[in-house]
MARMI-11589 format. One record per residue: x, y, z of N, C-alpha, C in turn. Coordinates in steps of 0.05 Angstrom, whole numbers, padded with zeros to 5 digits, always signed. Example, Ala and Ser with C-alpha at 12.3 -4.5 7.8 and 13.67 -1.06 7.14 Angstrom:
% MARMI-11589
+00264-00114+00156+00246-00090+00156+00264-00066+00156 +00257-00045+00142+00273-00021+00143+00258+00001+00157 
***
This chain:
% MARMI-11589
+02503+03266+03466+02489+03245+03480+02471+03257+03502 +02447+03246+03505+02429+03256+03526+02441+03248+03553 +02430+03261+03574+02440+03255+03601+02435+03226+03608 +02414+03214+03597+02408+03186+03602+02402+03173+03576 +02421+03157+03566+02418+03145+03540+02392+03129+03538 +02381+03128+03514+02356+03115+03509+02356+03085+03516 +02380+03074+03519+02381+03045+03526+02367+03040+03552 +02366+03060+03570+02352+03057+03595+02323+03052+03591 +02311+03065+03571+02282+03060+03566+02278+03032+03557 +02295+03021+03540+02292+02994+03532+02296+02975+03556 +02316+02981+03572+02321+02964+03596+02298+02964+03615 +02286+02987+03619+02263+02989+03637+02239+02974+03626 +02236+02975+03599+02215+02961+03586+02218+02931+03590 +02242+02921+03587+02247+02892+03590+02244+02884+03619 +02256+02898+03637+02255+02891+03665+02227+02893+03677 +02212+02912+03667+02186+02918+03679+02162+02904+03666 +02166+02887+03646+02144+02874+03632+02141+02845+03641 +02117+02837+03648+02111+02810+03656+02094+02796+03634 +02091+02770+03637+02074+02755+03618+02046+02767+03615 +02035+02775+03638+02008+02786+03638+02005+02812+03623 +02028+02825+03617+02028+02850+03602+02027+02846+03572 +02032+02821+03563+02031+02815+03535+02003+02812+03525 +01996+02824+03503+01970+02818+03491+01971+02790+03479 +01948+02777+03477+01948+02749+03466+01959+02748+03438 +01955+02769+03423+01967+02769+03395+01997+02766+03396 +02010+02779+03415+02039+02777+03418+02047+02749+03427 +02033+02738+03446+02039+02712+03456+02035+02691+03434 +02014+02693+03418+02008+02675+03397+02029+02676+03375 +02037+02701+03368+02058+02704+03348+02085+02692+03357 +02091+02695+03383+02116+02684+03394+02116+02654+03392 +02094+02641+03399+02092+02612+03396+02095+02604+03367 +02082+02618+03349+02082+02611+03321+02111+02612+03310 +02125+02634+03316+02151+02637+03304+02173+02622+03319 +02168+02615+03344+02187+02597+03358+02187+02570+03343 +02163+02560+03338+02161+02534+03323+02175+02536+03296 +02170+02557+03282+02182+02561+03255+02212+02561+03257 +02223+02575+03277+02252+02578+03281+02265+02551+03288 +02252+02535+03305+02263+02509+03311+02263+02491+03287 +02242+02492+03270+02242+02476+03246+02263+02484+03226 +02266+02510+03222+02287+02520+03204+02315+02513+03215 +02318+02514+03241+02344+02507+03253+02352+02478+03249 +02333+02460+03252+02340+02432+03248+02345+02426+03218 +02330+02439+03200+02336+02436+03172+02363+02447+03165 +02371+02469+03177+02397+02481+03172+02420+02463+03181 +02415+02443+03197+02436+02424+03206+02447+02409+03182 +02432+02407+03160+02441+02394+03136+02455+02413+03117 +02458+02438+03125+02471+02458+03108+02501+02455+03107 +02514+02469+03089+02543+02467+03087+02557+02478+03112 +02580+02467+03118+02599+02476+03138+02589+02472+03167 +02566+02458+03171+02557+02455+03199+02576+02438+03216 +02585+02416+03205+02602+02399+03221+02629+02413+03227 +02639+02427+03207+02665+02440+03212+02662+02463+03232 +02639+02476+03232+02634+02497+03252+02633+02484+03280 +02619+02462+03282+02617+02448+03308+02645+02441+03318 +02662+02431+03300+02689+02424+03309+02705+02448+03318 +02702+02471+03305+02716+02495+03314+02706+02503+03342 +02680+02501+03346+02669+02509+03372+02677+02489+03394 +02683+02464+03387+02693+02446+03407+02721+02455+03418 +02735+02469+03400+02761+02479+03408+02759+02505+03424 +02741+02523+03415+02740+02549+03428+02719+02551+03450 +02698+02534+03449+02676+02535+03469+02670+02507+03478 +02689+02492+03489+02684+02464+03497+02665+02464+03522 +02651+02443+03525+02634+02441+03548+02612+02420+03544 +02594+02419+03563+02572+02399+03562+02547+02413+03573 +02542+02437+03564+02520+02453+03575+02495+02453+03557 +02499+02451+03531+02476+02453+03512+02483+02437+03487 +02462+02432+03471+02465+02414+03448+02460+02429+03422 +02474+02419+03401+02469+02429+03374+02446+02414+03362 +02426+02428+03353+02401+02415+03343+02407+02396+03320 +02395+02373+03321+02397+02351+03302+02424+02337+03305 +02446+02351+03303+02472+02338+03305+02476+02325+03333 +02468+02339+03354+02470+02327+03381+02496+02333+03395 +02515+02347+03382+02541+02353+03395+02536+02370+03420 +02551+02364+03441+02548+02379+03466+02571+02398+03468 +02564+02423+03474+02584+02445+03476+02577+02462+03500 +02593+02483+03504+02584+02503+03523+02559+02516+03512 +02544+02531+03528+02521+02545+03518+02528+02565+03496 +02551+02578+03500+02560+02597+03479+02566+02583+03453 +02579+02560+03454+02586+02545+03430+02561+02534+03416 +02542+02524+03431+02518+02514+03419+02502+02536+03407 +02502+02560+03419+02488+02582+03408+02499+02591+03381 +02526+02590+03378+02538+02597+03353+02527+02578+03331 +02528+02552+03337+02521+02532+03317+02491+02533+03310 +02474+02535+03331+02445+02535+03326+02436+02560+03311 +02447+02583+03318+02439+02607+03303+02448+02605+03274 +02472+02594+03270+02481+02590+03242+02462+02572+03227 +02454+02550+03240+02435+02531+03227+02408+02545+03221 +02399+02562+03238+02374+02576+03233+02376+02594+03208 +02399+02607+03205+02401+02626+03183+02413+02616+03158 +02428+02594+03159+02443+02586+03135+02426+02579+03111 +02401+02572+03115+02383+02565+03093+02366+02589+03083 +02370+02613+03095+02354+02636+03087+02324+02630+03089 +02316+02615+03110+02289+02606+03113+02276+02617+03139 +02291+02634+03153+02283+02643+03180+02265+02668+03177 +02247+02671+03196+02227+02693+03195+02241+02720+03197 +02226+02741+03189+02239+02767+03186+02218+02789+03192 +02227+02811+03204+02211+02835+03206+02220+02853+03184 +02202+02857+03164+02210+02870+03140+02217+02900+03144 +02202+02913+03161+02208+02942+03166+02234+02946+03180 +02241+02928+03198+02266+02930+03213+02289+02918+03198 +02284+02902+03178+02304+02886+03163+02321+02870+03183 +02307+02855+03200+02319+02838+03220+02306+02811+03220 +02323+02790+03219+02313+02763+03223+02309+02760+03254 +02285+02762+03262+02278+02770+03289+02283+02748+03310 +02278+02723+03304+02280+02702+03324+02307+02688+03324 +02322+02691+03303+02346+02675+03299+02365+02677+03323 +02374+02700+03330+02393+02703+03352+02380+02699+03379 +02357+02712+03385+02345+02707+03412+02339+02678+03418 +02328+02663+03399+02321+02635+03405+02346+02619+03409 +02366+02621+03392+02390+02605+03394+02404+02611+03421 +02406+02636+03428+02420+02644+03453+02404+02636+03477 +02378+02643+03478+02362+02638+03502+02357+02609+03507 +02354+02593+03485+02350+02564+03490+02375+02550+03499 +02398+02558+03489+02423+02548+03499+02427+02556+03528 +02421+02581+03535+02423+02590+03562+02404+02575+03580 +02380+02569+03570+02361+02554+03586+02370+02525+03591 +02383+02513+03571+02394+02486+03575+02416+02487+03597 +02432+02507+03596+02454+02509+03615+02443+02513+03643 +02422+02530+03645+02411+02537+03671+02393+02516+03683 +02376+02504+03666+02357+02484+03675+02333+02496+03688 +02310+02484+03683+02284+02491+03695+02276+02520+03689 +02278+02527+03663+02267+02553+03654+02239+02548+03644 +02220+02559+03657+02192+02553+03650+02184+02567+03624 +02164+02554+03611+02155+02564+03585+02142+02591+03586 +02129+02598+03608+02116+02624+03610+02138+02646+03610 +02159+02642+03626+02181+02662+03626+02195+02662+03599 +02198+02639+03587+02213+02638+03562+02197+02653+03540 +02171+02649+03539+02155+02663+03519+02157+02693+03523 +02155+02702+03548+02157+02731+03554+02184+02742+03546 +02205+02727+03551+02232+02736+03545+02236+02738+03514 +02226+02718+03499+02228+02719+03470+02213+02743+03459 +02189+02747+03468+02173+02770+03458+02187+02796+03463 +02200+02799+03486+02215+02823+03492+02240+02825+03476 +02254+02803+03472+02278+02803+03455+02272+02812+03427 +02251+02800+03415+02243+02808+03388+02235+02838+03388 +02222+02847+03409+02213+02875+03410+02237+02894+03409 +02257+02888+03425+02281+02905+03426+02295+02905+03399 +02300+02882+03388+02314+02880+03362+02299+02895+03340 +02273+02892+03339+02258+02904+03318+02254+02934+03321 +02250+02943+03346+02248+02971+03351+02274+02985+03342 +02296+02973+03348+02322+02985+03339+02323+02986+03309 +02315+02965+03295+02316+02965+03266+02296+02985+03254 +02273+02987+03265+02253+03006+03255+02262+03035+03260 +02277+03040+03281+02287+03067+03287+02308+03076+03267 +02321+03057+03253+02342+03065+03234+02329+03076+03209 +02341+03098+03199+02331+03110+03174+02354+03110+03153 +02373+03093+03157+02396+03093+03139+02398+03066+03125 +02411+03066+03102+02417+03040+03089+02434+03022+03106 +02433+02996+03101+02449+02977+03117+02479+02983+03113 +02493+02986+03136+02522+02988+03135+02534+02963+03148 +02520+02952+03167+02527+02927+03180+02504+02908+03178 +02508+02882+03182+02487+02862+03179+02469+02864+03203 +02446+02877+03200+02428+02884+03222+02417+02860+03236 +02411+02837+03223+02402+02814+03238+02422+02806+03260 +02448+02810+03255+02468+02804+03275+02471+02825+03296 +02471+02851+03288+02475+02872+03307+02451+02877+03325 +02428+02882+03312+02404+02886+03328+02396+02860+03342 +02401+02837+03329+02396+02811+03341+02411+02807+03367 +02435+02817+03369+02451+02814+03393+02437+02828+03417 +02426+02852+03412+02412+02866+03433+02387+02851+03440 +02373+02840+03420+02349+02824+03426+02355+02800+03443 +02377+02786+03438+02385+02763+03454+02392+02771+03482 +02406+02793+03486+02412+02803+03512+02387+02809+03528 +02367+02821+03514+02342+02827+03527+02328+02802+03537 +02328+02781+03519+02315+02756+03526+02329+02742+03550 +02355+02740+03549+02370+02726+03570+02368+02743+03596 +02371+02769+03593+02369+02786+03617+02342+02784+03630 +02321+02781+03614+02294+02778+03626+02293+02751+03641 +02304+02730+03629+02303+02704+03642+02320+02704+03668 +02341+02719+03668+02359+02720+03691+02348+02737+03713 +02328+02754+03707+02317+02772+03727+02332+02797+03731 +02347+02805+03711+02363+02830+03713+02344+02854+03718 +02353+02873+03734+02340+02898+03736+02350+02916+03713 +02340+02940+03711+02347+02957+03688+02377+02963+03688 +02389+02968+03711+02418+02974+03712+02435+02951+03702 +02428+02927+03710+02443+02903+03701+02439+02900+03671 +02415+02905+03661+02410+02902+03632+02426+02923+03616 +02428+02947+03627+02444+02967+03613+02474+02958+03611 +02484+02947+03633+02511+02936+03632+02514+02914+03611 +02494+02896+03610+02495+02874+03590+02493+02885+03562 +02476+02905+03557+02474+02917+03531+02501+02931+03524 +02514+02943+03544+02540+02956+03539+02561+02935+03532 +02560+02912+03546+02580+02891+03541+02576+02879+03513 +02551+02877+03504+02548+02866+03477+02554+02887+03456 +02551+02912+03462+02559+02933+03443+02589+02930+03436 +02605+02924+03457+02634+02920+03453+02641+02896+03437 +02622+02878+03432+02627+02854+03416+02612+02853+03390 +02598+02875+03383+02582+02874+03358+02598+02869+03334 +02587+02853+03316+02600+02847+03291+02578+02841+03270 +02587+02840+03246+02568+02833+03224+02573+02849+03199 +02594+02844+03185+02601+02859+03161+02582+02851+03138 +02573+02870+03123+02557+02865+03099+02574+02854+03077 +02601+02853+03080+02617+02841+03059+02611+02812+03056 +02604+02798+03078+02596+02770+03076+02571+02766+03059 +02552+02785+03062+02528+02784+03046+02534+02790+03016 +02551+02809+03011+02558+02817+02984+02571+02793+02969 +02588+02779+02983+02602+02756+02970+02587+02730+02972 +02564+02730+02987+02550+02704+02990+02566+02684+03006 +02581+02694+03026+02598+02677+03042+02582+02664+03064 +02590+02639+03071+02577+02626+03094+02581+02640+03120 +02601+02658+03121+02605+02674+03145+02580+02691+03152 +02563+02697+03132+02539+02712+03137+02523+02700+03159 +02516+02674+03156+02501+02660+03176+02516+02657+03202 +02542+02653+03200+02559+02650+03224+02559+02675+03241 +02555+02698+03228+02555+02724+03243+02532+02725+03263 +02508+02714+03256+02487+02714+03275+02494+02695+03298 +02509+02674+03291+02519+02656+03312+02537+02670+03332 +02555+02687+03321+02573+02702+03339+02557+02720+03357 +02536+02732+03347+02519+02750+03363+02505+02734+03385 +02495+02710+03379+02483+02693+03400+02503+02686+03422 +02527+02679+03414+02548+02673+03433+02554+02698+03450 +02557+02721+03436+02565+02745+03450+02544+02755+03470 +02519+02749+03464+02498+02757+03482+02500+02741+03508 +02506+02716+03506+02510+02699+03530+02534+02710+03546 +02556+02715+03532+02579+02726+03546+02573+02752+03559 +02558+02770+03546+02552+02796+03557+02535+02793+03582 +02515+02775+03582+02498+02771+03605+02514+02759+03628 +02532+02741+03622+02549+02730+03643+02566+02752+03656 +02576+02770+03639+02592+02792+03650+02575+02810+03668 +02551+02816+03659+02534+02834+03675+02526+02820+03701 +02521+02794+03700+02514+02779+03724+02537+02779+03744 +02561+02780+03733+02585+02780+03750+02592+02808+03760 +02576+02828+03754+02580+02855+03764+02599+02872+03748 +02607+02863+03724+02626+02879+03708+02611+02902+03696 +02623+02925+03697+02611+02950+03686+02618+02952+03657 +02601+02967+03642+02604+02971+03613+02595+02998+03606 +02601+03008+03582+02592+03035+03574+02561+03037+03575 +02551+03060+03582+02522+03065+03583+02511+03081+03560 +02529+03094+03545+02520+03108+03521+02516+03089+03497 +02500+03069+03501+02500+03046+03483+02488+03053+03456 +02467+03069+03456+02453+03075+03431+02461+03102+03419 +02464+03122+03437+02466+03149+03427+02494+03162+03432 +02511+03147+03446+02538+03158+03451+02553+03163+03424 +02574+03179+03424+02587+03185+03399+02598+03161+03384 +02603+03139+03399+02611+03114+03386+02591+03092+03394 +02567+03100+03399+02546+03080+03405+02534+03067+03380 +02514+03052+03384+02503+03035+03362+02494+03052+03338 +02478+03072+03343+02467+03087+03320+02488+03104+03306 +02504+03120+03320+02525+03135+03305+02545+03117+03291 +02553+03095+03303+02574+03079+03292+02565+03058+03272 +02542+03045+03278+02533+03022+03262+02511+03029+03242 +02495+03049+03248+02471+03055+03232+02472+03081+03218 +02474+03103+03233+02473+03130+03220+02447+03144+03227 +02433+03154+03207+02409+03169+03213+02388+03152+03226 +02374+03163+03246+02355+03146+03261+02335+03164+03275 +02313+03152+03284+02292+03166+03299+02284+03149+03322 +02298+03151+03345+02292+03135+03368+02266+03145+03382 +02261+03171+03379+02237+03182+03393+02212+03168+03385 +02209+03161+03360+02184+03149+03350+02180+03121+03363 +02202+03105+03365+02198+03078+03375+02197+03078+03406 +02210+03096+03419+02209+03096+03448+02180+03100+03458 +02165+03116+03444+02137+03120+03451+02120+03096+03446 +02130+03077+03432+02114+03053+03425+02120+03029+03443 +02140+03031+03460+02147+03009+03478+02124+03002+03496 +02116+02976+03496+02094+02967+03511+02067+02972+03498 +02067+02986+03476+02042+02991+03461+02041+02976+03435 +02063+02979+03419+02065+02964+03394+02084+02941+03398 +02073+02917+03394+02089+02893+03398+02099+02883+03371 +02124+02887+03366+02136+02882+03340+02134+02852+03331 +02131+02834+03351+02129+02806+03344+02104+02801+03327 +02084+02817+03330+02059+02813+03314+02063+02823+03285 +02085+02835+03279+02091+02845+03252+02110+02827+03237 +02118+02805+03248+02138+02788+03236+02126+02772+03213 +02143+02767+03192+02134+02752+03168+02147+02725+03168 +02132+02705+03160+02143+02679+03152+02158+02681+03126 +02178+02664+03122+02190+02661+03096+02181+02634+03084 +02164+02636+03063+02154+02611+03051+02175+02598+03033 +02195+02613+03025+02216+02602+03007+02243+02604+03019 +02261+02585+03015+02288+02586+03027+02307+02602+03011 +02301+02628+03008+02318+02647+02994+02315+02674+03008 +02333+02692+03002+02332+02718+03015+02304+02731+03013 +02294+02742+03035+02267+02754+03034+02265+02775+03013 +02286+02788+03006+02286+02808+02985+02280+02797+02958 +02282+02770+02954+02274+02758+02929+02245+02751+02927 +02230+02751+02950+02204+02739+02951+02183+02754+02935 +02184+02780+02933+02164+02794+02917+02167+02786+02888 +02191+02784+02878+02196+02776+02851+02187+02747+02847 +02192+02730+02866+02182+02702+02865+02152+02702+02863 +02138+02718+02880+02109+02720+02879+02099+02726+02851 +02111+02746+02839+02103+02754+02812+02108+02732+02791 +02132+02719+02793+02139+02699+02773+02121+02674+02776 +02114+02667+02800+02096+02644+02803+02068+02650+02791 +02060+02676+02794+02035+02684+02781+02036+02684+02751 +02058+02693+02740+02062+02693+02711+02061+02664+02700 +02074+02646+02715+02076+02619+02705+02048+02607+02701 +02030+02612+02720+02003+02602+02718+01987+02617+02697 +01988+02643+02698+01971+02659+02680+01979+02656+02650 +02004+02652+02645+02014+02652+02617+02020+02623+02608 +02014+02603+02624+02019+02576+02616+02048+02568+02613 +02065+02580+02629+02094+02574+02626+02101+02546+02635 +02083+02533+02651+02089+02506+02659+02089+02487+02635 +02076+02496+02613+02076+02480+02589+02097+02489+02569 +02102+02515+02568+02120+02526+02548+02149+02525+02556 +02155+02527+02583+02182+02526+02592+02196+02553+02589 +02221+02554+02599+02236+02579+02600+02242+02590+02573 +02244+02573+02552+02250+02583+02525+02230+02603+02515 +02205+02603+02527+02184+02621+02517+02189+02649+02527 +02207+02653+02547+02210+02679+02559+02232+02695+02545 +02224+02719+02536+02244+02737+02523+02259+02753+02544 +02244+02764+02564+02257+02781+02584+02239+02784+02608 +02251+02786+02631+02237+02794+02656+02251+02818+02667 +02236+02839+02674+02247+02863+02686+02234+02867+02714 +02250+02866+02735+02241+02871+02762+02250+02898+02771 +02231+02916+02776+02237+02943+02786+02234+02942+02817 +02256+02947+02831+02256+02941+02859+02267+02965+02875 +02261+02967+02901+02273+02988+02918+02303+02984+02920 +02317+03006+02927+02347+03004+02928+02357+02982+02946 +02344+02977+02969+02353+02956+02987+02352+02928+02974 +02330+02923+02959+02327+02897+02946+02350+02894+02926 +02355+02915+02910+02377+02913+02891+02404+02908+02905 +02408+02922+02927+02433+02919+02942+02436+02890+02952 +02414+02879+02962+02416+02853+02975+02416+02830+02956 +02400+02831+02934+02397+02808+02917+02398+02814+02888 +02407+02838+02880+02408+02845+02852+02433+02835+02838 +02448+02817+02850+02473+02807+02840+02471+02792+02814 +02493+02791+02799+02493+02777+02773+02494+02747+02777 +02485+02733+02756+02487+02704+02756+02516+02696+02747 +02527+02676+02759+02553+02665+02751+02551+02635+02746 +02570+02624+02732+02570+02595+02726+02578+02579+02750 +02590+02591+02770+02601+02576+02793+02589+02585+02819 +02564+02593+02820+02551+02602+02845+02552+02579+02865 +02557+02587+02890+02553+02567+02912+02526+02572+02925 +02519+02556+02944+02492+02556+02956+02486+02583+02968 +02505+02595+02982+02499+02621+02996+02494+02643+02976 +02510+02643+02955+02507+02664+02934+02480+02660+02919 +02474+02635+02912+02450+02629+02897+02425+02637+02911 +02424+02632+02938+02400+02640+02953+02395+02670+02953 +02416+02685+02948+02414+02714+02949+02415+02727+02921 +02411+02710+02900+02412+02720+02873+02383+02720+02862 +02372+02744+02859+02344+02747+02851+02340+02736+02822 +02359+02739+02805+02357+02730+02778+02354+02699+02777 +02371+02686+02792+02370+02657+02793+02344+02647+02805 +02336+02659+02828+02312+02650+02842+02287+02655+02824 +02287+02677+02810+02264+02682+02791+02263+02661+02770 +02285+02653+02759+02286+02632+02738+02276+02606+02749 +02283+02599+02774+02273+02574+02786+02243+02575+02789 +02232+02598+02797+02203+02600+02801+02189+02597+02774 +02199+02610+02753+02187+02608+02727+02188+02580+02715 +02210+02566+02719+02214+02540+02707+02200+02518+02722 +02201+02519+02749+02193+02497+02766+02168+02501+02782 +02159+02527+02784+02134+02532+02799+02137+02531+02829 +02161+02532+02839+02166+02532+02867+02195+02538+02873 +02202+02544+02898+02229+02548+02906+02233+02529+02930 +02253+02511+02928+02258+02492+02949+02288+02489+02954 +02295+02475+02975+02324+02470+02981+02338+02457+02958 +02324+02440+02943+02336+02426+02920+02346+02445+02898 +02335+02469+02897+02344+02489+02877+02372+02500+02883 +02382+02494+02906+02408+02506+02914+02430+02484+02917 +02424+02461+02905+02445+02441+02903+02464+02449+02880 +02488+02439+02880+02507+02446+02860+02497+02440+02832 +02485+02416+02828+02476+02409+02802+02454+02427+02792 +02436+02435+02810+02414+02453+02801+02425+02480+02793 +02445+02490+02807+02456+02516+02801+02475+02516+02777 +02479+02493+02766+02495+02491+02741+02478+02484+02717 +02451+02481+02721+02433+02474+02700+02433+02495+02678 +02440+02488+02653+02443+02509+02632+02417+02523+02626 +02394+02509+02626+02369+02522+02620+02362+02543+02641 +02366+02536+02666+02360+02555+02688+02379+02579+02686 +02404+02575+02682+02423+02597+02680+02417+02615+02656 +02409+02603+02634+02403+02619+02610+02379+02637+02615 +02358+02626+02628+02335+02642+02635+02342+02664+02655 +02358+02656+02675+02366+02676+02696+02380+02700+02684 +02395+02695+02663+02410+02718+02650+02391+02735+02633 +02366+02727+02630+02347+02744+02616+02329+02759+02637 +02337+02758+02662+02323+02773+02683+02339+02797+02690 +02327+02820+02688+02340+02845+02696+02328+02855+02722 +02346+02865+02740+02337+02876+02765+02347+02905+02766 +02328+02923+02767+02335+02952+02765+02323+02967+02789 +02336+02988+02797+02327+03004+02819+02304+03022+02811 +02284+03024+02828+02260+03039+02821+02260+03067+02833 +02280+03074+02849+02281+03101+02860+02265+03105+02885 +02256+03084+02898+02242+03086+02924+02261+03101+02944 +02251+03122+02957+02268+03137+02975+02274+03124+03002 +02258+03103+03008+02261+03090+03034+02285+03070+03033 +02306+03075+03048+02330+03057+03046+02325+03029+03057 +02303+03025+03072+02298+02999+03084+02274+02985+03073 +02263+02994+03050+02239+02983+03039+02246+02958+03022 +02229+02937+03025+02231+02913+03009+02208+02912+02988 +02188+02928+02991+02166+02930+02972+02158+02960+02970 +02143+02968+02950+02132+02951+02928+02153+02944+02907 +02146+02922+02893+02163+02913+02871+02145+02909+02847 +02154+02918+02824+02139+02915+02799+02155+02898+02780 +02142+02876+02770+02155+02857+02753+02140+02856+02726 +02155+02857+02705+02144+02855+02678+02157+02832+02663 +02140+02816+02649+02150+02794+02634+02142+02797+02605 +02160+02791+02586+02155+02792+02558+02162+02765+02546 +02142+02753+02532+02146+02727+02519+02154+02730+02490 +02166+02710+02479+02175+02711+02452+02152+02710+02431 +02129+02703+02440+02105+02704+02422+02091+02730+02423 +02103+02750+02437+02091+02777+02438+02074+02782+02462 +02066+02761+02477+02049+02766+02500+02067+02776+02523 +02053+02788+02543+02067+02798+02566+02048+02803+02589 +02059+02810+02612+02043+02816+02635+02060+02832+02655 +02046+02846+02672+02060+02862+02693+02046+02857+02719 +02062+02854+02740+02051+02849+02767+02065+02868+02787 +02049+02881+02803+02060+02898+02825+02054+02884+02851 +02074+02879+02867+02072+02865+02892+02075+02886+02915 +02054+02891+02929+02054+02909+02952+02060+02895+02978 +02049+02871+02981+02052+02855+03005+02061+02827+02997 +02083+02818+03009+02093+02792+03002+02079+02770+03018 +02077+02747+03005+02066+02723+03018+02082+02717+03043 +02068+02712+03065+02081+02707+03091+02080+02731+03110 +02074+02755+03099+02071+02779+03116+02045+02776+03132 +02043+02788+03156+02018+02785+03171+01993+02794+03156 +01996+02812+03136+01973+02821+03120+01967+02801+03098 +01984+02781+03094+01980+02761+03074+01994+02735+03084 +01983+02724+03106+01997+02704+03121+01996+02676+03108 +02015+02660+03116+02013+02631+03111+01991+02620+03129 +01976+02601+03119+01956+02587+03135+01970+02571+03157 +01955+02564+03177+01967+02546+03198+01975+02520+03186 +01960+02510+03167+01968+02485+03154+01994+02488+03139 +01998+02510+03125+02023+02515+03110+02046+02518+03130 +02042+02531+03152+02063+02534+03172+02072+02506+03183 +02052+02489+03189+02059+02463+03200+02072+02445+03178 +02063+02448+03153+02076+02433+03132+02106+02441+03129 +02111+02467+03131+02138+02476+03130+02154+02464+03153 +02144+02465+03177+02158+02454+03200+02164+02424+03197 +02144+02409+03188+02147+02380+03185+02168+02373+03164 +02167+02388+03142+02186+02383+03120+02214+02390+03129 +02217+02411+03145+02243+02419+03155+02254+02397+03174 +02236+02385+03190+02245+02364+03208+02256+02340+03191 +02242+02334+03169+02251+02311+03152+02277+02317+03139 +02283+02343+03134+02307+02351+03119+02332+02354+03137 +02329+02349+03163+02352+02352+03181+02374+02333+03175 +02399+02340+03184+02422+02322+03180+02416+02295+03193 +02405+02295+03216+02395+02271+03229+02365+02276+03231 +02349+02265+03212+02320+02272+03210+02306+02269+03237 +02288+02287+03242+02271+02286+03266+02247+02269+03259 +02242+02249+03276+02220+02230+03270+02193+02245+03269 +02173+02235+03254+02147+02247+03255+02135+02249+03283 +02140+02228+03299+02130+02229+03326+02142+02251+03343 +02169+02255+03340+02182+02276+03355+02173+02303+03345 +02170+02306+03318+02161+02332+03307+02133+02339+03318 +02115+02319+03321+02089+02325+03332+02090+02332+03361 +02109+02320+03375+02112+02328+03404+02121+02356+03406 +02139+02365+03389+02149+02393+03390+02126+02412+03383 +02110+02405+03363+02087+02422+03356+02069+02425+03380 +02063+02403+03393+02044+02404+03416+02057+02419+03439 +02082+02415+03444+02096+02429+03466+02096+02459+03462 +02102+02468+03438+02103+02497+03433+02075+02509+03435 +02055+02494+03426+02027+02504+03428+02019+02509+03457 +02030+02494+03475+02024+02498+03504+02049+02507+03519 +02064+02525+03506+02090+02533+03516+02089+02543+03544 +02069+02559+03551+02068+02571+03578+02066+02550+03600 +02057+02526+03593+02054+02506+03614+02079+02488+03618 +02099+02492+03600+02123+02475+03602+02139+02482+03627 +02147+02462+03643+02163+02468+03667+02192+02474+03660 +02202+02464+03637+02230+02468+03629+02232+02467+03599 +02236+02490+03587+02237+02492+03558+02262+02478+03546 +02282+02473+03562+02305+02459+03553+02298+02431+03543 +02275+02420+03553+02266+02394+03544+02258+02394+03515 +02252+02417+03503+02245+02419+03475+02268+02407+03458 +02293+02411+03467+02316+02402+03452+02317+02372+03451 +02305+02358+03471+02306+02329+03471+02295+02317+03445 +02274+02330+03434+02261+02320+03410+02274+02332+03385 +02293+02350+03388+02308+02361+03365+02334+02347+03361 +02341+02328+03378+02366+02313+03377+02360+02283+03376 +02357+02271+03353+02351+02242+03352+02373+02225+03365 +02366+02212+03386+02386+02194+03399+02408+02208+03413 +02409+02235+03412+02430+02250+03425+02458+02238+03419 +02466+02236+03393+02491+02223+03387+02515+02239+03396 +02537+02226+03400+02561+02239+03409+02575+02255+03387 +02570+02247+03362+02584+02260+03339+02563+02272+03320 +02570+02295+03308+02552+02307+03289+02550+02289+03264 +02528+02294+03248+02525+02279+03223+02547+02287+03203 +02552+02271+03183+02572+02277+03163+02567+02304+03150 +02589+02317+03142+02587+02343+03129+02577+02339+03100 +02555+02353+03092+02547+02351+03064+02566+02366+03046 +02565+02360+03020+02582+02376+03002+02575+02405+03003 +02593+02423+02999+02588+02452+03003+02573+02465+02980 +02555+02452+02966+02538+02465+02947+02553+02474+02922 
***
């Protein structure tokens, strides 16, 4: 370990950066993806296990400090952060930094907004600055890793990002931030086993990280000391959780490269690692007239993908997939794209995932490793389709739809947000959705960002909405 662990450089970056230091591109991206995250989070309120999770948090994190979006349940800030982060991620619809392999806003927004509700009168200018810095920390850590995923990086790196955001809002100096980072290191979690099994615990793990970031910052504010070898110590983040890494490259980019400008939208509610294959299949459907011929016209689909894509979504189709497994099954998602010309939440209902025609086509999709040496690459992906009439086509996807180099239009972004508001367990009214859109657009002028939650909780009911069937 170096005499001064690299965590100090991150802490100094967070403590020493003001709103005026952000380029407009970073501020604009922060506003854009904050809105996206809020929409995804209210839609996730209708996902499986949300009510049961709320009830468990009433036991372990009781209080009246912050609210669960859409449901309206009041909990401690830590408890609300668990539930809101889970809602953001449970639909696999949250934005992502592809190079870092981190769902960038999920943990920082859930944690920082719950903290802001608890604290009161957190201005939008400070909140935007804090989110941009939180995303920056989480993504720089992910980009620095040169190893395959061993732990669920959206949860682990996301915890550091949330600490950065809350620490910035609290006004921590570098020393206090290092203590907070050390305290969250001691609470890091995020097993990839949940991803492998398609368990709902996957989304709950980002919730644990949001909660733990609040706890860590409370500890640091109370003067509790923590380890300082956070990143490079023999049992620090990189040796223990990641492995091979290159911190030197990213440390030189702090304050110069704003990672928030590199974040991708997710246009489809499935694992981002499925999206290149979806892109290709949607193109095949139009070019080859599959909207008329149907899935029976397809002999075989072969997707040649990087190792990470195969690891994340190359799983086999089963007759009893649940919603979490189905969203992360490239074969199933490809079949949906070919048959229906879109991917939507309705594709992950139990009846849709038992449809015999969809399952039969999904079993004719092969996902094979292409030998890409980059353990964190999601692209390029090459997809080949062969039809039973002898026709075929090949598509190579270098940039996925939703990436900054191939972005969703503003209209498409707003349509996604509005539809997500309609899909909430307690639907957000069109009027409230438009107020949130307007408020986020002028985020810097808001006197208290906690008021955003007022429009995300219809009527502020005392009880959460009924639990939907578990897919």
